[in-house]
ZAFI-633364 format. One line per field, with one value per residue: chain; residue number from 1; residue in one letter; x, y, z of N, C-alpha, C, CB in turn. Coordinates in steps of 0.02 Angstrom, whole numbers, plus 50000, padded with zeros to 5 digits. Glycine has a CB too. Layout:
<zakes>
chaine A,...
num NUM,...
residu A,...
n_x X,...
n_y Y,...
n_z Z,...
ca_x X,...
ca_y Y,...
ca_z Z,...
c_x X,...
c_y Y,...
c_z Z,...
cb_x X,...
cb_y Y,...
cb_z Z,...
</zakes>
This chain:
<zakes>
chaine A,A,A,A,A,A,A,A,A,A,A,A,A,A,A,A,A,A,A,A,A,A,A,A,A,A,A,A,A,A,A,A,A,A,A,A,A,A,A,A,A,A,A,A,A,A,A,A,A,A,A,A,A,A,A,A,A,A,A,A,A,A,A,A,A,A,A,A,A,A,A,A,A,A,A,A,A,A,A,A,A,A,A,A,A,A,A,A,A,A,A,A,A,A,A,A,A,A,A,A,A,A,A,A,A,A,A,A,A,A,A,A,A,A,A,A,A,A,A,A,A
num 1,2,3,4,5,6,7,8,9,10,11,12,13,14,15,16,17,18,19,20,21,22,23,24,25,26,27,28,29,30,31,32,33,34,35,36,37,38,39,40,41,42,43,44,45,46,47,48,49,50,51,52,53,54,55,56,57,58,59,60,61,62,63,64,65,66,67,68,69,70,71,72,73,74,75,76,77,78,79,80,81,82,83,84,85,86,87,88,89,90,91,92,93,94,95,96,97,98,99,100,101,102,103,104,105,106,107,108,109,110,111,112,113,114,115,116,117,118,119,120,121
residu Q,V,Q,L,V,E,S,G,G,G,S,V,Q,A,G,G,S,L,R,L,S,C,T,T,S,G,L,R,F,D,N,Y,Y,M,A,W,F,R,Q,A,P,G,K,E,R,E,F,V,V,G,A,R,R,G,G,T,M,F,Y,K,G,S,K,M,G,R,F,T,I,S,R,D,N,A,L,N,T,V,T,L,Q,M,S,N,L,M,P,Q,D,T,A,V,Y,Y,C,A,A,A,R,E,E,F,T,S,R,S,L,Y,D,Y,W,G,Q,G,T,Q,V,T,V,S,S
n_x 47668,47774,47791,47921,47924,48042,48038,48082,48200,48349,48456,48515,48542,48658,48557,48440,48294,48215,48099,48055,47966,47879,47797,47702,47628,47578,47592,47514,47506,47468,47517,47628,47796,47868,48012,48145,48304,48489,48615,48778,48911,49031,49007,48892,48744,48615,48516,48394,48239,48101,47929,47811,47649,47565,47610,47687,47846,47996,48166,48327,48452,48473,48350,48345,48331,48308,48241,48098,47968,47835,47657,47535,47407,47298,47334,47456,47573,47728,47816,47969,48027,48147,48255,48339,48459,48631,48794,48854,48735,48714,48662,48611,48441,48323,48203,48094,48008,47953,47879,47890,47960,48096,48278,48395,48464,48471,48358,48227,48105,48064,48131,48145,48221,48279,48340,48426,48507,48573,48670,48765,48893
n_y 46053,46100,46284,46389,46559,46679,46871,47037,47078,47163,47310,47405,47508,47505,47470,47499,47420,47287,47201,47043,46921,46782,46676,46533,46382,46218,46146,46104,46209,46242,46138,46131,46168,46316,46413,46508,46509,46561,46623,46668,46717,46593,46530,46391,46358,46447,46419,46539,46587,46513,46444,46386,46292,46360,46481,46499,46570,46483,46427,46405,46369,46506,46665,46761,46927,47031,47005,46947,46819,46772,46714,46666,46585,46574,46648,46569,46642,46688,46792,46891,47000,47119,47207,47340,47328,47245,47256,47094,47051,47020,46911,46801,46750,46621,46550,46418,46254,46122,45965,45933,46032,46076,46122,46105,46104,45981,45938,45989,45988,46079,46235,46396,46508,46602,46772,46923,47002,47136,47240,47385,47471
n_z 49520,49652,49713,49778,49804,49807,49859,49877,49908,49911,49890,50060,50178,50327,50472,50421,50382,50322,50217,50163,50058,50027,49931,49897,49797,49765,49850,49999,50102,50247,50300,50317,50402,50388,50342,50366,50279,50260,50163,50139,50026,50008,50123,50232,50210,50319,50451,50496,50570,50588,50541,50638,50586,50643,50654,50766,50812,50799,50829,50799,50935,51028,51008,50855,50892,50780,50682,50624,50575,50501,50439,50326,50286,50229,50131,50077,50099,50154,50265,50307,50420,50428,50521,50596,50504,50492,50400,50396,50399,50276,50119,50039,50057,50084,50061,50125,50155,50286,50325,50467,50630,50594,50587,50510,50350,50284,50304,50234,50119,50001,49936,49889,49766,49803,49876,49848,49984,50018,50133,50176,50251
ca_x 47721,47769,47868,47922,47964,48048,48047,48090,48268,48374,48522,48485,48596,48659,48530,48392,48242,48182,48028,48053,47906,47909,47737,47703,47606,47578,47588,47453,47518,47462,47541,47704,47824,47884,48083,48204,48388,48513,48690,48819,48959,49067,48986,48863,48680,48610,48425,48388,48199,48045,47882,47749,47587,47503,47626,47707,47919,48056,48241,48399,48467,48432,48324,48377,48290,48318,48209,48035,47952,47768,47650,47474,47385,47250,47365,47520,47646,47769,47856,48036,48028,48209,48278,48433,48510,48707,48820,48855,48674,48731,48666,48542,48396,48306,48124,48104,47967,47968,47833,47915,47998,48153,48317,48432,48456,48441,48255,48162,48072,48057,48179,48144,48261,48343,48334,48480,48514,48650,48668,48811,48909
ca_y 46056,46159,46305,46445,46609,46754,46927,47084,47078,47224,47323,47444,47542,47477,47511,47505,47370,47255,47161,46981,46882,46690,46657,46454,46351,46172,46119,46106,46267,46249,46061,46138,46236,46361,46436,46570,46524,46640,46584,46717,46674,46555,46523,46365,46391,46431,46439,46579,46570,46472,46468,46323,46270,46404,46555,46536,46556,46450,46466,46363,46417,46586,46687,46818,46946,47080,46952,46898,46769,46772,46670,46681,46490,46607,46676,46545,46657,46693,46848,46889,47065,47140,47267,47354,47290,47248,47244,47052,47012,47039,46866,46751,46744,46591,46527,46329,46196,46058,45942,45950,46073,46048,46178,46071,46127,45938,45905,46023,45985,46131,46273,46428,46530,46647,46832,46931,47063,47190,47283,47422,47508
ca_z 49539,49719,49677,49822,49760,49880,49845,49935,49931,49879,49951,50093,50230,50398,50525,50395,50377,50235,50233,50123,50056,49994,49886,49878,49762,49741,49908,50065,50136,50304,50328,50339,50422,50336,50369,50315,50274,50203,50115,50125,49983,50029,50216,50224,50228,50383,50472,50523,50601,50581,50590,50649,50579,50691,50629,50801,50785,50821,50812,50829,50987,51034,50955,50810,50888,50745,50634,50632,50527,50472,50378,50306,50275,50212,50060,50085,50095,50219,50270,50360,50411,50447,50570,50607,50459,50486,50352,50400,50377,50188,50100,49984,50080,50055,50095,50128,50193,50283,50360,50545,50660,50582,50582,50490,50301,50240,50296,50215,50073,49938,49922,49843,49733,49850,49834,49869,50019,50024,50179,50174,50287
c_x 47725,47824,47861,47955,47985,48031,48050,48171,48296,48446,48485,48563,48596,48606,48459,48358,48222,48136,48046,47995,47899,47816,47746,47641,47606,47593,47530,47514,47543,47488,47608,47712,47866,47978,48116,48291,48428,48593,48707,48877,48999,49061,48911,48795,48631,48522,48437,48322,48137,47990,47828,47697,47548,47518,47684,47795,47958,48115,48278,48447,48427,48406,48366,48310,48270,48252,48151,47999,47857,47729,47576,47445,47347,47291,47427,47561,47667,47813,47933,48040,48100,48234,48337,48461,48572,48734,48827,48773,48664,48717,48608,48516,48348,48224,48120,48028,47979,47906,47844,47948,48055,48212,48370,48414,48407,48375,48227,48164,48074,48090,48138,48212,48325,48316,48385,48478,48589,48638,48744,48813,48894
c_y 46106,46200,46380,46476,46669,46816,46968,47104,47134,47246,47395,47460,47514,47519,47522,47434,47337,47201,47112,46923,46822,46677,46564,46440,46296,46125,46145,46137,46249,46184,46076,46181,46249,46387,46486,46563,46587,46614,46666,46688,46650,46512,46456,46388,46408,46457,46479,46600,46539,46490,46397,46351,46338,46471,46554,46524,46508,46439,46394,46400,46452,46609,46768,46886,47029,47034,46903,46897,46763,46751,46691,46624,46526,46626,46631,46578,46666,46744,46836,46972,47087,47185,47288,47316,47284,47212,47137,47004,47008,46959,46833,46725,46685,46555,46449,46312,46148,46029,45945,46015,46045,46136,46160,46057,46058,45897,45932,46006,46019,46181,46323,46456,46566,46705,46870,46999,47086,47233,47329,47462,47611
c_z 49593,49694,49741,49775,49793,49819,49903,49929,49885,49943,50017,50163,50292,50442,50505,50427,50319,50245,50148,50123,50024,49975,49864,49828,49767,49787,49964,50109,50213,50347,50346,50364,50396,50394,50318,50326,50259,50213,50112,50060,50004,50107,50180,50226,50301,50401,50513,50577,50549,50592,50580,50615,50586,50655,50700,50787,50824,50782,50847,50884,51008,50987,50913,50815,50850,50685,50659,50565,50537,50429,50383,50291,50236,50132,50038,50051,50171,50217,50305,50377,50444,50487,50594,50567,50487,50430,50334,50397,50304,50162,50057,50035,50052,50103,50076,50160,50218,50325,50432,50560,50649,50565,50518,50398,50251,50249,50308,50152,49997,49975,49863,49807,49758,49805,49887,49936,50046,50074,50196,50213,50274
cb_x 47758,47786,47868,47951,47925,48166,48006,48067,48306,48296,48622,48400,48585,48737,48570,48403,48191,48247,47929,48109,47862,47961,47742,47694,47619,47610,47654,47409,47451,47397,47539,47751,47841,47797,48134,48186,48414,48491,48676,48854,48986,49114,48939,48882,48645,48678,48367,48401,48188,48046,47848,47722,47569,47515,47543,47672,47960,48041,48260,48453,48508,48467,48248,48393,48281,48413,48264,47982,48003,47758,47674,47471,47347,47226,47394,47528,47663,47807,47813,48123,47963,48230,48255,48473,48521,48740,48888,48896,48613,48836,48684,48563,48380,48368,48045,48183,47933,48043,47821,47967,47985,48135,48353,48428,48531,48485,48214,48153,48031,47975,48246,48105,48228,48450,48249,48523,48467,48672,48641,48820,48973
cb_y 46063,46129,46333,46442,46632,46773,46943,47047,47005,47293,47369,47404,47616,47482,47579,47519,47393,47214,47232,46950,46915,46604,46718,46403,46363,46176,46126,46013,46310,46269,45991,46138,46249,46439,46370,46668,46487,46755,46523,46739,46694,46589,46647,46330,46358,46472,46382,46608,46623,46427,46557,46303,46212,46411,46628,46524,46618,46396,46564,46349,46452,46642,46693,46780,46929,47099,46906,46924,46689,46804,46581,46724,46420,46668,46759,46485,46725,46635,46897,46853,47098,47151,47262,47335,47321,47222,47293,47059,47040,47073,46843,46681,46799,46556,46576,46294,46172,46042,45884,45899,46087,45981,46195,46015,46154,45900,45856,46101,45995,46155,46228,46467,46558,46623,46867,46941,47058,47243,47241,47442,47478
cb_z 49489,49812,49552,49895,49702,49934,49804,50014,49926,49871,49888,50114,50245,50432,50535,50320,50396,50178,50239,50140,50034,50092,49805,49952,49725,49694,49930,50102,50133,50311,50269,50301,50476,50319,50378,50346,50225,50247,50010,50198,49939,50019,50277,50247,50193,50427,50508,50480,50646,50609,50570,50732,50631,50794,50627,50868,50782,50840,50863,50761,50976,51049,50982,50713,50943,50726,50611,50693,50548,50463,50380,50257,50341,50271,50069,50071,50047,50235,50310,50317,50444,50410,50621,50681,50395,50547,50366,50443,50406,50164,50144,49919,50081,50032,50054,50193,50170,50311,50341,50569,50722,50507,50657,50542,50281,50229,50328,50226,50102,49906,49900,49862,49700,49844,49820,49801,50075,49954,50235,50130,50289
</zakes>
């Protein structure tokens, strides 16, 4: 069975940093594009940043410079480094996997359960 599990969420004050991790199992990790999405209460889940198979980042429109994705194909993990966090970054953050370079939620094959990030003023 394919599993994606996020970790590292929590509460942080505005301006702080946080690193999220996603561990995967059950899929050929190096064949997948990986991405982070986020969803605030009452809002649509949105694409944040993705990583190609070789690790380069891709974006939807302009990049979000405060967020950096990285992946380790040997360990089957992906991380999201967040800096200069703002209250509007508060959301549940999801790790997802797709076979192509997609930014649409509906085109992703596998999802984690999400991890909560709360940014306070």
